[in-house]
C-alpha positions in Angstrom: -65.4 159.5 63.4 -67.5 158.6 66.4 -67.8 155.0 65.3 -64.0 154.8 64.7 -63.3 155.5 68.4 -66.4 154.0 69.9 -65.9 151.4 72.7 -66.1 147.8 71.7 -66.0 144.2 73.0 -62.7 142.4 72.9 -63.6 141.1 69.4 -64.7 144.4 68.0 -68.5 144.7 68.5 -69.9 148.1 69.4 -71.1 148.4 73.0 -74.8 149.2 73.2 -74.0 152.2 75.4 -71.1 153.8 77.3 -72.9 154.8 80.4 -75.7 153.8 82.8 -74.1 150.5 83.7 -74.4 149.1 80.1 -70.7 149.0 79.3 -69.5 145.7 77.7 -73.1 144.9 76.6 -74.5 144.1 73.2 -78.3 144.6 72.6 -79.7 143.2 69.4 -81.7 146.3 68.7 -78.6 148.4 68.7 -77.7 147.1 65.3 -80.5 149.1 63.7 -79.6 152.2 65.7 -76.2 152.2 64.1 -75.7 150.2 61.0 -78.2 151.5 58.4 -77.1 155.0 59.3 -73.4 153.9 58.9 -73.8 152.5 55.4 -75.9 155.5 54.3 -73.3 157.9 55.7 -70.6 155.9 53.9 -72.4 156.4 50.6 -72.8 160.2 51.2 -69.2 160.7 52.3 -67.6 158.7 49.5 -66.4 155.7 51.6 -69.1 153.0 51.0 -66.8 150.0 51.0 -65.3 150.9 54.4 -68.7 151.6 56.0 -70.2 148.4 54.5 -67.3 146.3 55.8 -67.8 147.7 59.3 -71.6 147.2 59.2 -71.2 143.6 58.0 -68.6 142.9 60.7 -71.0 144.2 63.4 -73.9 142.2 62.1 -71.8 139.0 62.2 -70.4 139.7 65.6 -73.8 140.5 67.1 -75.2 137.4 65.5 -72.3 135.3 67.0 -72.9 136.5 70.5 -76.7 136.6 70.5 -77.7 133.5 68.5 -79.1 130.7 70.6 -76.6 127.9 70.0 -79.2 125.3 71.2 -82.3 126.6 69.5 -83.9 129.0 67.1 -83.6 132.8 67.0 -81.6 135.3 69.0 -81.5 136.5 72.6 -82.0 140.2 73.4 -78.6 141.0 75.1 -75.1 139.8 75.8 -72.7 141.0 78.5 -69.1 140.3 77.8 -68.2 141.0 81.4 -70.9 138.6 82.7 -71.7 141.0 85.6 -75.3 141.8 84.7 -77.8 140.1 86.9 -79.6 138.8 83.7 -76.4 137.3 82.2 -76.3 133.5 82.0 -73.1 132.4 83.9 -71.8 130.4 81.0 -73.0 132.2 77.8 -73.4 135.7 79.3 -76.7 136.0 77.2 -80.0 137.2 78.5 -82.8 134.6 78.7 -85.5 136.2 76.5 -86.1 136.3 72.7 -87.8 139.6 72.5 -89.8 140.3 69.4 -88.8 143.9 68.8 -85.1 143.3 69.4 -85.2 140.5 66.8 -87.2 142.8 64.5 -84.6 145.6 64.6 -81.9 143.0 63.8 -84.0 141.7 60.9 -84.4 145.2 59.4 -80.7 146.0 59.9 -79.8 142.8 58.0 -81.8 143.6 54.9 -81.0 147.4 55.0 -77.2 146.6 55.0 -77.6 143.9 52.4 -79.5 146.2 50.1 -76.8 148.8 50.4 -74.1 146.4 49.3 -73.3 145.7 45.6 -75.4 142.9 44.3 -72.3 141.8 42.3 -69.4 142.0 44.7 -66.0 142.7 43.3 -63.7 141.0 45.8 -63.8 137.5 47.3 -64.2 139.0 50.8 -67.3 141.0 49.7 -68.8 137.8 48.1 -68.2 135.9 51.3 -69.7 138.6 53.5 -72.8 138.8 51.3 -73.1 135.0 51.4 -72.9 135.0 55.2 -75.5 137.7 55.6 -77.9 136.0 53.2 -77.5 132.7 55.1 -78.5 134.6 58.3 -81.5 136.0 56.6 -82.6 132.6 55.4 -82.2 131.0 58.8 -84.1 133.9 60.4 -87.0 133.6 57.9 -87.2 129.9 58.5 -87.3 130.4 62.3 -89.8 133.3 62.2 -92.3 131.4 60.1 -92.1 128.6 62.6 -93.4 130.9 65.3 -96.0 132.9 63.4 -99.4 132.6 65.1 -101.6 130.6 62.8 -104.8 132.2 64.1 -103.8 135.9 63.6 -100.7 135.9 61.3 -98.9 137.9 64.1 -96.0 137.1 66.3 -95.7 137.1 70.1 -93.8 139.6 72.2 -91.7 136.7 73.5 -91.4 135.1 70.1 -90.6 131.5 71.0 -93.0 131.1 73.9 -96.6 131.6 72.6 -98.1 129.7 75.5 -96.2 131.7 78.2 -98.7 133.3 80.7 -99.1 137.0 80.0 -97.5 136.8 76.5 -99.4 138.4 73.7 -99.3 139.0 69.9 -97.6 142.3 69.3 -98.0 144.6 66.4 -94.6 146.4 66.2 -92.5 143.3 66.0 -95.1 141.8 63.6 -94.7 144.8 61.4 -90.9 144.4 61.5 -91.0 140.7 60.6 -93.5 141.4 57.8 -91.3 144.1 56.3 -88.2 141.8 56.7 -89.9 138.8 54.9 -91.4 141.0 52.2 -88.1 142.8 51.5 -86.1 139.6 51.5 -88.4 138.0 49.0 -88.3 141.0 46.7 -84.5 141.0 46.7 -84.3 137.3 46.2 -82.6 136.5 49.5 -85.3 134.0 50.4 -87.7 131.8 48.4 -90.9 133.3 47.0 -92.9 130.9 49.2 -92.3 133.2 52.1 -94.6 135.7 50.5 -97.6 133.9 52.1 -96.1 134.5 55.6 -95.5 138.2 54.8 -99.1 138.6 53.5 -100.5 136.9 56.6 -98.4 139.2 58.8 -99.5 142.3 56.9 -103.2 141.4 57.2 -102.7 140.5 60.9 -101.3 143.9 61.6 -104.2 145.6 59.7 -106.6 143.6 61.8 
């Protein structure tokens, strides 16, 4: 019921928050705060199709607004109003590809996919599943590109390993390792990604 009346952008994406000056904003990590819960609650309340459809819609909308149109991966935030000091004047996106934010989105993707029927009944469900798997595959390709060859970990600012003050970071590395491992297990990505997951796992343990 809360989600049904929750404030959204003009195209229907949940705001990250409704107070503290964060109205009209999308934060990539917000997908994990809401969507795995939403699909689980849909199962428990007997409305799985409705919950899954909303979760897929949100993942696709967030992806549309936060994907870098000119490079790999996703920015942390988007402000539809463009009023935030961090918002690019043209794209309204923030400037940083923050590891933990991308990690939350990665885990939301596989959690929602895992909750959906593996053999969709309707053409719309098949298309939604196809779109999410395509995002998972693109994400895996981009993440492996930026995995630190020395440690198997990922950097806090994922795409800028040489940035002064940047560092390999264990929580986003754990998220990416989980994402790659789960996506391989469910057949969303090729088994060749198992090596990157293993290197991430061992890097976190180290």
